[in-house]
C-alpha positions as a Markdown table, in Angstrom:
| # | Residue | x | y | z |
|---|---|---|---|---|
| 1 | Met | 0.2 | 0.0 | 0.1 |
| 2 | Glu | 1.3 | 3.4 | -0.9 |
| 3 | Thr | 1.7 | 6.0 | 2.0 |
| 4 | Ser | 1.7 | 9.7 | 1.5 |
| 5 | Ser | 3.3 | 12.4 | 4.0 |
| 6 | Ser | 2.5 | 16.2 | 4.6 |
| 7 | Val | 6.2 | 16.8 | 5.6 |
| 8 | Ala | 7.8 | 19.2 | 3.0 |
| 9 | Thr | 11.0 | 20.4 | 2.7 |
| 10 | Asn | 10.6 | 23.4 | 1.0 |
| 11 | Pro | 9.5 | 26.1 | 3.1 |
| 12 | Ser | 7.5 | 27.8 | 0.9 |
| 13 | Glu | 5.3 | 25.0 | 0.7 |
| 14 | Arg | 4.8 | 25.4 | 4.4 |
| 15 | Glu | 3.4 | 28.9 | 4.5 |
| 16 | Leu | 0.1 | 29.9 | 4.4 |
| 17 | Val | -1.0 | 33.2 | 2.6 |
| 18 | Leu | -4.8 | 34.3 | 2.7 |
| 19 | Thr | -6.0 | 37.5 | 0.7 |
| 20 | Arg | -9.7 | 39.1 | 1.4 |
| 21 | Val | -11.2 | 42.0 | 0.7 |
| 22 | Phe | -13.5 | 43.4 | 3.2 |
| 23 | Glu | -16.6 | 46.0 | 3.1 |
| 24 | Ala | -15.0 | 48.3 | 5.7 |
| 25 | Pro | -12.8 | 51.2 | 5.7 |
| 26 | Arg | -9.0 | 50.1 | 6.7 |
| 27 | Thr | -8.8 | 51.8 | 10.0 |
| 28 | Leu | -11.7 | 49.9 | 11.4 |
| 29 | Val | -10.3 | 46.7 | 10.1 |
| 30 | Phe | -7.1 | 47.1 | 11.7 |
| 31 | Gln | -8.7 | 47.8 | 14.9 |
| 32 | Ala | -10.7 | 44.9 | 14.6 |
| 33 | Trp | -7.8 | 43.0 | 14.7 |
| 34 | Thr | -5.7 | 44.6 | 17.3 |
| 35 | Asp | -8.2 | 46.3 | 19.9 |
| 36 | Pro | -9.6 | 43.6 | 22.3 |
| 37 | Glu | -12.9 | 44.9 | 22.4 |
| 38 | His | -13.1 | 44.3 | 18.6 |
| 39 | Met | -11.2 | 41.0 | 18.7 |
| 40 | Val | -13.6 | 39.2 | 21.0 |
| 41 | Gln | -16.5 | 39.5 | 18.7 |
| 42 | Trp | -15.0 | 37.7 | 15.8 |
| 43 | Leu | -11.5 | 36.1 | 16.8 |
| 44 | Gly | -11.8 | 32.5 | 15.9 |
| 45 | Pro | -13.7 | 30.5 | 13.7 |
| 46 | Val | -17.4 | 30.9 | 13.3 |
| 47 | Gly | -19.0 | 29.2 | 16.4 |
| 48 | Phe | -16.1 | 29.9 | 18.6 |
| 49 | Thr | -15.8 | 32.5 | 21.5 |
| 50 | Ser | -12.7 | 34.1 | 22.4 |
| 51 | Lys | -11.1 | 35.9 | 25.3 |
| 52 | Val | -8.3 | 38.7 | 25.2 |
| 53 | Leu | -6.1 | 37.9 | 28.3 |
| 54 | Lys | -3.2 | 40.1 | 27.4 |
| 55 | Ser | -2.5 | 42.8 | 24.3 |
| 56 | Glu | 0.3 | 45.2 | 24.4 |
| 57 | Leu | 0.1 | 46.4 | 20.9 |
| 58 | Lys | 3.8 | 47.8 | 20.5 |
| 59 | Val | 7.0 | 46.4 | 19.1 |
| 60 | Gly | 8.3 | 43.8 | 22.1 |
| 61 | Gly | 4.7 | 43.6 | 23.6 |
| 62 | Ala | 3.1 | 40.5 | 24.2 |
| 63 | Tyr | -0.6 | 39.4 | 23.4 |
| 64 | Arg | -2.3 | 36.2 | 25.0 |
| 65 | Tyr | -5.8 | 35.1 | 24.3 |
| 66 | Tyr | -8.1 | 31.9 | 24.1 |
| 67 | Met | -11.0 | 30.8 | 22.0 |
| 68 | Arg | -13.2 | 28.2 | 23.2 |
| 69 | Asp | -14.7 | 25.7 | 20.5 |
| 70 | Pro | -18.5 | 24.8 | 20.5 |
| 71 | Gln | -17.7 | 21.7 | 22.1 |
| 72 | Gly | -16.2 | 23.7 | 25.3 |
| 73 | Gly | -12.5 | 23.1 | 24.6 |
| 74 | Asp | -9.9 | 25.9 | 25.1 |
| 75 | His | -7.4 | 26.8 | 22.5 |
| 76 | Trp | -4.6 | 28.9 | 23.8 |
| 77 | Gln | -2.7 | 31.5 | 21.4 |
| 78 | Gln | 0.2 | 34.0 | 22.3 |
| 79 | Gly | 3.3 | 35.9 | 20.7 |
| 80 | Val | 5.4 | 39.2 | 20.7 |
| 81 | Tyr | 4.8 | 42.1 | 18.4 |
| 82 | His | 7.9 | 42.5 | 16.1 |
| 83 | Glu | 6.3 | 45.4 | 14.1 |
| 84 | Val | 3.3 | 47.7 | 14.4 |
| 85 | Thr | 2.4 | 50.1 | 11.9 |
| 86 | Pro | -1.0 | 51.4 | 12.3 |
| 87 | Pro | -3.4 | 51.0 | 10.2 |
| 88 | Glu | -0.8 | 49.4 | 7.4 |
| 89 | Arg | 0.4 | 46.0 | 9.2 |
| 90 | Phe | 1.6 | 44.2 | 12.2 |
| 91 | Val | 4.1 | 41.3 | 12.3 |
| 92 | Cys | 4.0 | 39.2 | 15.5 |
| 93 | Thr | 5.1 | 35.7 | 16.4 |
| 94 | Tyr | 2.2 | 33.1 | 16.8 |
| 95 | Val | 2.0 | 30.1 | 19.0 |
| 96 | Trp | -0.2 | 27.6 | 20.5 |
| 97 | Ala | -0.1 | 27.1 | 24.0 |
| 98 | Asp | -1.4 | 25.5 | 27.0 |
| 99 | Ala | -3.4 | 27.2 | 29.8 |
| 100 | Glu | -0.1 | 27.9 | 31.8 |
| 101 | Gly | 1.6 | 29.5 | 28.7 |
| 102 | Asn | 3.7 | 26.8 | 27.7 |
| 103 | Pro | 4.2 | 26.3 | 23.8 |
| 104 | Thr | 2.5 | 23.2 | 22.4 |
| 105 | Arg | 3.4 | 23.4 | 18.8 |
| 106 | Pro | 6.4 | 25.3 | 16.7 |
| 107 | Glu | 6.2 | 29.2 | 16.7 |
| 108 | Thr | 5.5 | 30.7 | 13.3 |
| 109 | Leu | 5.7 | 34.3 | 12.1 |
| 110 | Leu | 2.2 | 36.2 | 11.3 |
| 111 | Thr | 2.0 | 39.3 | 9.0 |
| 112 | Val | -1.3 | 40.9 | 8.5 |
| 113 | Thr | -1.2 | 43.7 | 5.9 |
| 114 | Phe | -4.0 | 46.2 | 5.2 |
| 115 | Glu | -4.5 | 48.1 | 2.4 |
| 116 | Glu | -7.0 | 50.7 | 1.4 |
| 117 | Leu | -9.2 | 50.2 | -1.3 |
| 118 | Gly | -11.5 | 53.0 | -1.8 |
| 119 | Gly | -13.7 | 52.7 | 1.5 |
| 120 | Lys | -12.9 | 48.8 | 1.5 |
| 121 | Thr | -9.9 | 47.2 | 3.2 |
| 122 | Lys | -7.5 | 44.2 | 1.2 |
| 123 | Val | -6.1 | 42.2 | 4.2 |
| 124 | Ile | -3.2 | 39.7 | 3.1 |
| 125 | Leu | -2.6 | 37.0 | 6.1 |
| 126 | Arg | 0.9 | 35.7 | 5.8 |
| 127 | Gln | 1.8 | 33.0 | 8.5 |
| 128 | Gly | 5.0 | 30.2 | 8.6 |
| 129 | Val | 6.9 | 28.4 | 8.5 |
| 130 | Phe | 4.8 | 25.6 | 9.6 |
| 131 | Glu | 6.3 | 22.1 | 10.9 |
| 132 | Ser | 4.4 | 20.3 | 8.0 |
| 133 | Val | 1.8 | 21.0 | 5.0 |
| 134 | Thr | -0.8 | 19.7 | 7.0 |
| 135 | Ala | -0.3 | 22.0 | 10.0 |
| 136 | Arg | -0.5 | 24.7 | 7.4 |
| 137 | Asp | -3.9 | 23.5 | 6.2 |
| 138 | Asp | -5.1 | 23.0 | 9.3 |
| 139 | His | -4.3 | 27.1 | 10.0 |
| 140 | Gln | -5.7 | 27.5 | 6.7 |
| 141 | Gly | -9.4 | 26.3 | 7.7 |
| 142 | Gly | -9.2 | 28.1 | 11.0 |
| 143 | Trp | -8.6 | 31.3 | 9.4 |
| 144 | Ser | -10.4 | 31.4 | 6.7 |
| 145 | Ser | -13.6 | 30.7 | 8.9 |
| 146 | Ser | -12.4 | 33.6 | 11.0 |
| 147 | Phe | -12.5 | 35.6 | 8.0 |
| 148 | Glu | -15.9 | 34.8 | 7.7 |
| 149 | His | -16.6 | 35.6 | 11.3 |
| 150 | Leu | -14.8 | 38.9 | 11.0 |
| 151 | Ala | -17.0 | 39.9 | 7.8 |
| 152 | Gly | -20.1 | 39.3 | 9.6 |
| 153 | Tyr | -19.0 | 41.4 | 12.5 |
| 154 | Leu | -17.8 | 44.1 | 10.2 |
| 155 | Ala | -21.1 | 44.2 | 8.7 |
| 156 | Leu | -22.5 | 45.2 | 11.9 |
| 157 | Val | -20.3 | 47.8 | 12.9 |
| 158 | Arg | -19.2 | 49.9 | 10.1 |
């Protein structure tokens, strides 16, 4: 029987790039990604709820939050900001962790760019390098659902 593996040696195969245009101004979309009051309204796939525990939006600042899935499971993320240029982009580390803050998966670098498009906003998300193509694909599913959640939220607040 033939088997396949999701391990890729080419880093570009283990990088996630998602692009989406949102029907909202760039300043609002940037705030939705960076202001805890906005973040808890959409962060996570559809059906998840979120809580921001720490958010220091500055170079060297840390963030930590968790998402609760519909079955009651908690999913913790944390990282450190490396670049913050409102309302254009931010760059931070991104790592899954346990409730005590111990990393449970390899760290990735997350870059989110916001481009003004005449009252709309083009968001480009880059994340990597993942440990495998499977890990990349898992994040693609989560981020794609989160983008749907964000679009619904922005429709309510714009």
